[in-house]
Structures are given as C-alpha cells and as structure tokens.
N, C-alpha and C positions, 0 to 999 in steps of 0.2 A: 721243781718246785723247791721253795725253802721252807722247812719245818724244824721247830725245835723237838726233839725227840727224846724221850725218858726212856732209858734202858734199865731194867730191873733184873737183878742177879736171882738164880733160882733159889737162893738161899732165903730171900725175902717173901713176902707174901706176893702173890701173882696178881696182877691188875689186867682186867679186860679193856680193850680199848687202846692198848700201849703195847710197846716192844718189851719182850722179855727174853732172857736168856736161860733156857732150861735144858736138863740133861736128859739123853735117851735112856730109858729104862727097859724098854722091851720093844721088840721087833715082831710085827704080826703081817699076816698076808694082806691086809688093807691099809698098813701104815706103820707108824711107829708111836708108841706111848711115851709121853714126856713127864719127868717128876714135876708135879704141881704143888709140893709141900704138904704136910700133914696126910701123907697116904694118898693123896688125890693124884690121878694119872689122867692127862690131857692127850687127846688123839690128834695127830698130825697126819691126814689123809695121806694115802700113798701118792696122789698126783702131785702133792707138794713136798715129798722127801727129796732132799739133796742127794745127788748121786755118791754113793760109797759111804753113806751115814750109817753108823753101827753103835751098839750099846756103849754107854759111857761118854759118847761125844756131847759137847754141848752146841746148842743150836740157837740162833737168835730168831724168834718167831713173833708173830703178832697174833694176839688172842682176842676173839670175840665170840658171840652167842650164835649157835646154829638155830635151825628153826624150832627145836625142842628145847631151847634155853640152856643148853649145855655149853659150857667153855670148850672152844675148839681152837686149834692152832693152825697158822698157815704161814708160808714164807712168801706170800704175794704181798705187795706194798700198796696199802691204801692211800688215797689221796691226801688223807690227814687223819690224825689221831685224836683221842681225847684232849680237850681244851684247845685245838687248833680251830681257827675260823678259814673256811674255804668256801670257793664256788663250786658248786655240784650241780649236774643236770638231773632233772625229774625224769624217772623212766616209768612210772606209774602213779595213779591217784586214785583214792577210794574215799568212802564217806568217813573213814576213820583217820585218813591221813595220807601222807605221799611217800614214795620209795625214791631214794636217789642213788645214782651210781657213784660209788667212792671207791672203785677199783678192786673191790672183791666180789666173789661169786654171790654173796648174800647182799642184797641193797640195804642201805641205811634209812630207817624209819624217821618220818617227822610227823609227830601226832598233830592232829588238826589244831589243837590248843596251842601248838608251838608255830602256828604259821601265822604271819602278819597279812599276807595276801593269799587267797585260794591257789595253792600251786597246781600247776598244769603240766601234763606230760610234754616234754620236749623243752620246757623252760629252764633256765639256769638261775639258781638261787644262792645267795650269800648265807652260810649257815655256821653256827659253833656246833662242834661235836661235844656231847657231854654224856654223862651217866644219869639216866632217869631214876631219882630216888624211889619211885613208886614200884617200878618193875625190875630195877637193877641192871636193865639193858643199856646198851648203847644206843644213843639216838641223837637227833639233830635238832636245832631251833633255830628260827629267823630270828627271834627275840634276842638280840645280841646285846642291846644297849645296857640291860642289868649286869652284864658281866664286865662293863667297862668303867673305869673310874680314874680320876686325876686327883683324888684326895691325898694319896700317898704315892708321890711320883718315884720311880726308880731309875731315872735318868736325869742328865745334866745338859745345859746347853753345850752346843758343839759336839755332842755325842753322835757317833755313827748309829744310824738304825735301820732296820728293816720295817717297812709299813705296807698296808694294805688299804686300797682305794675302797672307802665304805659308802659314801652317798655324796651327791653334788649339791651345793649351797648357791647362794646368790653371789657370794665372793671368792669361793673356791671349792676345793675338795675336803670333806672330812675324811680323814684316815685313822685307821686303826695301828698303834705302834706297838710292836711286840705283843700282841694279842691281848693287850691289857689297858692301854691308855688311848685317849682321843687327841688328834691333833689337826691342824688345818694346814693344808697346801694352798696357798693363793694363786689365783689365775695368773698373776704376773710372775710366778715362778714355773709356769708350765709353758713349754714350747713344743709339744706335740700332744697327740690325742691320748687320753686316758680312759679306760673303762672300769666300772665298777668291778672289784675282784682282782685287779691288776695288782702285782706285788712289785714293789720298787725298793732300791736302797736310797738312802738319803741321810740327812743329819738334821739335829734339833737346831733350828735358828733362834727362837726366842721363848723363854718361859716367862709368861707374865706373872703378875701378883696373885691374879685368881687362879693360877695354875693352868691356864690355858697355854696350849703349845702351838707354836708356828713352825712348820717344818719345811726344809728345802730338798729338792730331789738332786741325786748325784752326789759328788764328793765334796767336802767343804774347803774353803779358804784356799790357801796359797798352794796347797798340795795339788789341788786341781788346776790351778793356774800354770804350774810347772809342767804338768801333764799336757796341758792345751798348748803351751809355748812351743813344744816339740812338733806338736801336729800343725800348727800354723806355720812353721818354719819349712816343714816338709811340704805343705801345699804350696808355699811360695816357689820352692825349688821346683816343683811339678808344673807350675804355671809361668815359667820364664821369670821369676823374681817379682811378680806383681799381683796384687789381687785388688779388686775394685770394691773393697769394703771398708768402712770408716764409722766414725762416731754418730754419723747422721743416717746410717743404712738402716733399712727396715729390719725390726727383730726377726721377723720369720724369714726373711731371706739369709739372715746370718744362720739361723739355726738350720736351715735346709742345707746350706752350704758346708757349714763347720760342725754341726750337730751340738752348738753349745748355745747358751743364751747370751743376749747382747751384753748383760752385765759382766759375765765372764769373758766375753770377747774383749771388751775394753778393758778390763784389768789385765788379761794377757797381754794385749797390744803395748799397753802402758809399761809393762814389765820388760817386754822386749826392747821397746824404744830406750829405756834407761839403760839396758845392756848394750846399746849401740848396735843392735842385730838388725833393726829395720828403721826405714825413714818413713815419716807420716807425710802424705801429700793431701791436697784437697779432694782427690777423687778415690784414694786408696792407701794402701800401704806397699812398701817396696823393699825388698831384700837388700841389705848391705852386703856387698861382696867382701870376703876375707882376704 
C-alpha cells in the first residue's frame, strides 16, 4: 500500500498515530523503555523489540494507546496512520461503535456517531484515521467529506498524482487526491474494473474554473506513448509482424490485448507510423522490417 508517512524525531513532541524515532533508555524483562521527552518513558513490549536492540539505539516505532489509554510503542506497521484514508475490515460491532482491523493487536474504534451506515462485522469500510478531540485517542470515521476541499488546490494540471476511488456517480468515479482533494475519473477513462478503496496512479487532466478536477488513470501524455510504442513493437514481433487491431476496433478488445485505452493505442500507432516503423492496413497494423 502507498501512504504518506510523517516521521518525528525523538527531540520533538511525540504524536500518537504516527511514526516516531525514539531513543532506547532502559531495557527491562518485558521490553524496552523509549525516551518520550519531558521525562516520559514509553514501553516497547518485548514481542516487538528488534533483535540486538540496546540502550542508546534509536528505533522507528508507531505510537498508539493501549486499553488503559497509555501511549505504547510497536514495530508493527498499521494499514494507515493519522490523516490516512483507508479501506478496513470490521471485526466487531457494539452499541457504542465498531472495531476495525488496522494491522495492530489493538483494533481501531469507530464511534457510532462517526458511522454513515451501521457497520457490520465482516464488512469493509472506507474511513479516515484521526485523533478524537474529546478523548485524545486515535479513532476512525466514515464521515470523510468534511476533511476534503478544493478551495485551495495544492496541485496543477498534468501533475502526477496518487488517488483513491471514493464513490461511484452517474458519470464516473469520485476520487480522493492526496488525501485532501476531490476529483472525477470519467467512465470513458476507465478500461478495467475499479472498486471503492482501490489506490491508483494517474495525473490531473483538467482543473476547471470552479476548481473541479478531472483525472486520468496511468501516466500522462507522450511519456506514456513512448513506453507503449515499445510494447506494441514487441507484440508485433511476437505475432509474425501483424496485429488485427485498428482505429475501428472495439475499445475493450484493445484494452484486453494491449492493456491500454483506445485513445492511447491510436496515439501510439500514429507515432509509430510517423516513425515509419509500422504500416496501417484496413484490417490491422503491420511491422516494417528493417
């Protein structure tokens, strides 16, 4: 999985829900104590202690709260950290809220007030990890929209991005860009099945006057064309110099064989034709032997 991680040095204030680099100050039978600053010591339980760790070493650890609300360290890697938006599985539900598996021994709590649909055990839900201001604990919420805004954009047209599939609309998929903006991936840009929670690479296609963002999946422009040109030439060589695909071919057939959109196929074929590497026929494309 792809996440933006914030690493905090032990000389700064520690933050739960994030990765911190802390110094070992004491070894005990049940683990290591780490320097949390201001005289605070944080336990790293024995089961998570790296082999050979000793006093004075600096360890990269994730901090969270144990069942008694104490800060505790682990070398386990959760599926997401504070501010991440992730798809997690519900492993238990009560009248107060639900518990999600986020890759640690202690599950992540979603209060009932933070659920848009009543979570059920076994279901998967898209949530944002945050610090609950009332309790100071790490929690999760399905109410993601309030954290997203296009008022002050941090990107430009043609920028490479990572996005997460948020929800489906009549004209395409709403996507979350860089955990902070909303974009739209139109159906005519999609040539394979996508599911809510999928993470993809793409680029900003258009930013409209109202700051609405249209995105495309994959690499942008002619850098992509150049990569696909080599692929088409290889496939021609592997198929006796001829392939029965052309500008009238069905987009799904093109995607199934080449793994690219029809638009990219036409751009690539046009480039190869101008380079005199292929011939265009009524029924397909033909490799020009050198």
